[in-house]
C-alpha positions as CSV (number, residue, x, y, z in Angstrom):
1,M,54.3,20.0,23.6
2,K,52.4,21.5,20.6
3,K,53.2,18.4,18.6
4,I,51.8,16.2,21.3
5,M,48.6,18.2,21.6
6,T,48.2,18.1,17.8
7,F,48.7,14.4,17.8
8,M,46.1,13.9,20.6
9,M,43.6,16.1,18.9
10,T,44.1,14.3,15.6
11,A,43.7,10.9,17.4
12,L,40.5,12.1,19.1
13,L,39.1,13.4,15.8
14,V,39.8,10.1,14.1
15,G,38.1,8.3,17.0
16,V,35.0,10.4,16.7
17,V,34.8,9.9,13.0
18,Y,35.2,6.1,13.5
19,C,32.5,6.0,16.1
20,Q,30.1,8.0,13.9
21,K,30.8,5.6,11.0
22,N,30.0,2.6,13.2
23,T,26.9,4.3,14.6
24,N,25.5,5.7,11.3
25,G,26.8,3.0,8.9
26,E,25.1,-0.2,7.9
27,K,22.7,-1.5,10.5
28,E,22.2,-5.2,11.4
29,I,19.2,-6.7,9.5
30,K,17.1,-9.2,11.4
31,T,14.1,-11.3,10.5
32,E,11.5,-11.9,13.3
33,D,8.4,-14.2,13.3
34,R,5.4,-13.1,15.3
35,K,2.3,-15.1,16.2
36,V,-1.0,-13.3,16.2
37,A,-4.7,-14.3,16.5
38,A,-6.9,-14.9,13.5
39,Y,-7.9,-11.8,11.5
40,E,-10.3,-10.9,8.7
41,S,-9.1,-7.3,8.2
42,V,-5.8,-5.6,8.2
43,E,-5.1,-1.9,9.2
44,V,-1.6,-0.6,8.9
45,S,-0.1,2.9,9.5
46,G,3.3,4.4,9.3
47,A,6.0,4.4,6.6
48,Y,7.3,1.0,5.6
49,H,6.7,-1.9,3.1
50,L,3.8,-4.3,3.5
51,V,4.0,-7.5,1.5
52,L,0.8,-9.6,1.2
53,T,1.4,-13.4,0.8
54,E,-0.9,-16.3,0.2
55,G,-1.5,-18.4,3.3
56,E,-3.3,-18.8,6.6
57,G,-3.3,-15.8,8.9
58,G,-1.6,-15.9,12.3
59,A,2.1,-15.9,11.4
60,L,3.7,-12.6,10.5
61,K,7.3,-12.2,9.4
62,I,9.1,-8.9,9.9
63,K,12.4,-7.9,8.4
64,G,14.4,-4.8,9.2
65,Q,17.0,-3.1,11.3
66,K,17.4,-4.9,14.6
67,E,17.0,-1.8,16.7
68,V,13.8,-0.8,14.9
69,L,11.9,-4.2,15.2
70,P,10.8,-3.7,18.9
71,Y,9.1,-0.4,17.9
72,L,6.8,-2.1,15.4
73,K,3.5,-2.9,17.1
74,T,1.3,-5.8,16.0
75,S,-2.0,-6.7,17.7
76,V,-5.4,-8.2,16.8
77,S,-8.7,-6.8,18.1
78,N,-12.2,-7.8,16.9
79,K,-10.6,-9.8,14.1
80,V,-8.7,-6.8,12.9
81,L,-4.9,-7.0,12.6
82,Y,-3.3,-3.7,13.5
83,V,0.3,-2.9,12.5
84,S,1.9,0.4,13.4
85,I,5.2,1.9,14.3
86,D,6.3,4.1,17.2
87,N,6.5,7.8,16.4
88,K,10.2,7.7,16.9
89,Y,10.4,5.8,13.6
90,K,7.5,7.5,11.8
91,L,9.7,8.5,8.9
92,K,10.4,6.0,6.2
93,T,12.4,2.9,7.3
94,S,13.7,-0.2,5.6
95,L,11.2,-2.3,7.5
96,T,9.2,-5.0,5.6
97,V,6.2,-6.7,7.1
98,Y,4.9,-10.0,5.5
99,V,1.2,-10.6,6.1
100,P,-0.4,-13.9,4.9
101,I,-4.0,-13.6,3.6
102,N,-6.6,-15.9,2.0
103,T,-10.2,-15.7,0.7
104,S,-11.5,-14.9,4.2
105,L,-9.8,-11.5,4.3
106,K,-12.4,-8.7,3.8
107,K,-10.5,-5.4,4.2
108,I,-7.1,-3.8,4.1
109,V,-6.6,-0.2,5.2
110,T,-3.3,1.7,4.9
111,K,-2.7,5.1,6.6
112,G,0.3,7.3,6.0
113,A,3.1,6.3,3.6
114,V,2.8,2.5,3.7
115,D,3.8,0.8,0.4
116,V,1.9,-2.4,-0.3
117,S,2.7,-5.2,-2.8
118,T,1.8,-8.8,-3.3
119,Q,4.0,-11.9,-3.5
120,G,2.6,-13.6,-6.7
121,K,-1.1,-13.6,-7.6
122,L,-3.4,-13.7,-4.6
123,K,-6.9,-15.4,-4.6
124,V,-9.4,-13.3,-2.6
125,G,-13.2,-13.2,-2.2
126,E,-14.8,-9.9,-1.7
127,L,-12.0,-7.5,-0.7
128,Q,-12.0,-3.8,0.1
129,L,-8.7,-1.9,-0.3
130,K,-8.5,1.6,1.3
131,I,-5.5,3.9,0.8
132,E,-5.5,6.9,3.1
133,G,-2.5,9.2,2.6
134,S,0.4,9.0,0.2
135,G,1.0,5.2,0.1
136,D,1.2,3.1,-3.0
137,L,-0.3,-0.3,-3.7
138,D,1.0,-2.7,-6.5
139,A,-0.9,-6.0,-6.5
140,T,-1.9,-9.0,-8.6
141,V,-5.3,-10.6,-7.5
142,E,-8.0,-12.9,-8.6
143,A,-11.2,-11.6,-6.9
144,T,-14.9,-12.1,-6.8
145,A,-15.5,-8.5,-5.9
146,L,-12.9,-5.7,-5.5
147,D,-13.6,-2.3,-3.8
148,V,-10.6,0.1,-4.2
149,Q,-10.7,3.5,-2.5
150,V,-8.0,6.2,-2.5
151,A,-8.3,9.2,-0.3
152,G,-5.4,11.5,-0.7
153,A,-2.4,11.2,-3.1
154,G,-1.9,7.5,-3.2
155,D,-1.2,5.4,-6.3
156,V,-2.8,2.0,-7.0
157,D,-1.8,-0.4,-9.7
158,I,-3.6,-3.8,-9.8
159,T,-3.4,-6.7,-12.2
160,G,-5.6,-9.7,-12.5
161,T,-9.4,-10.4,-12.7
162,A,-12.5,-9.4,-10.8
163,E,-16.2,-10.2,-11.4
164,R,-17.3,-6.9,-9.9
165,L,-15.3,-3.8,-9.4
166,N,-15.8,-0.5,-7.5
167,A,-13.1,2.2,-7.7
168,V,-13.3,5.5,-5.9
169,V,-10.7,8.4,-5.8
170,K,-11.2,11.3,-3.4
171,G,-8.4,13.8,-3.9
172,A,-5.5,13.6,-6.4
173,G,-4.8,9.8,-6.3
174,D,-4.5,7.5,-9.2
175,I,-6.0,4.0,-9.7
176,D,-4.6,2.0,-12.6
177,L,-6.7,-1.0,-13.3
178,K,-6.2,-1.3,-17.1
179,N,-4.6,-4.7,-16.5
180,L,-7.4,-5.9,-14.2
181,I,-10.2,-7.4,-16.3
182,A,-13.6,-6.9,-14.7
183,K,-17.0,-7.8,-15.9
184,K,-18.9,-4.9,-14.1
185,A,-17.5,-1.7,-12.7
186,T,-18.6,1.4,-10.9
187,L,-16.0,4.2,-11.2
188,R,-16.1,7.4,-9.1
189,I,-13.8,10.5,-8.9
190,A,-14.2,13.5,-6.6
191,G,-11.3,15.8,-7.2
192,A,-8.4,15.7,-9.6
193,G,-7.6,12.0,-9.6
194,N,-7.5,9.5,-12.4
195,I,-8.9,6.0,-12.9
196,S,-8.2,3.6,-15.8
197,A,-10.0,0.3,-16.0
198,H,-10.7,-2.7,-18.3
199,V,-14.4,-3.6,-18.2
200,T,-16.1,-6.1,-20.5
201,E,-19.9,-5.8,-19.7
202,D,-21.2,-2.9,-17.7
203,V,-19.7,0.5,-16.6
204,D,-21.1,3.3,-14.4
205,A,-18.6,6.2,-14.4
206,S,-18.9,9.6,-12.8
207,I,-16.6,12.6,-12.1
208,A,-17.1,15.6,-9.9
209,G,-14.1,17.8,-10.4
210,A,-11.2,17.8,-12.8
211,G,-10.3,14.1,-12.9
212,G,-10.2,11.7,-15.7
213,I,-11.6,8.2,-16.3
214,T,-10.4,5.9,-19.1
215,V,-12.2,2.6,-19.9
216,K,-11.1,-0.1,-22.3
217,G,-12.8,-3.4,-23.1
218,N,-15.7,-2.0,-25.2
219,P,-18.5,-2.7,-22.6
220,P,-21.9,-2.7,-24.2
221,V,-23.5,-0.8,-21.3
222,F,-21.8,2.5,-20.4
223,K,-23.3,5.1,-18.1
224,K,-21.4,8.3,-17.5
225,S,-21.8,11.6,-15.7
226,V,-19.4,14.6,-15.4
227,K,-19.7,17.6,-13.2
228,G,-16.9,20.0,-13.7
229,I,-14.1,19.8,-16.2
230,G,-13.3,16.1,-15.9
231,R,-13.4,13.7,-18.8
232,I,-14.5,10.2,-19.4
233,K,-13.3,8.3,-22.5
234,I,-13.3,4.9,-24.1
235,E,-10.0,3.5,-25.2
236,E,-9.7,0.8,-27.8
């Protein structure tokens, strides 16, 4: 009898382990297309990967675990595309959202831990990028005017060109623009963040706090102001 009970308990334990493996093992990955109305701005929140692609707005592509996709919310209101995820999946997921943009896009805002990247070099007009939280942005752009703002501990790395540049850090974030060649730039830090930029004509740089600004490109016009223990330097 004891042998039978031992066998049954062993079989039950194996069954439980097998079920857990099936439940917690690899999830089915699915790609879903979603149609949305036209938009001029994008606002995303949560913790996933946002990929900006070149194209006409209105057709989003979402890739991720099949059971998670229904919890990703997408909507357009007043020409703003909102992308968010249910609190049930507020922690980092393997979800990737592909959003097409073109020169009509004016603003991108990320809140939380969203990581943003671009698919190739994107041509944009006057674009504002706002990172609120701990998200990262890694992009390649060709812009007329670029306004980059980090509030929190986010990291930004942008490559490409811009006629005019405005970069602002509030907090401990980092903005790396040394591979973005700009003609004119305004650089501001309030806190302990860092900005590096490549400017060829005119720079207006200021720090309030303990941050650091590094500029290369030998711009002939260079205005600077430091309040606190921050530092502004020119790099050859």
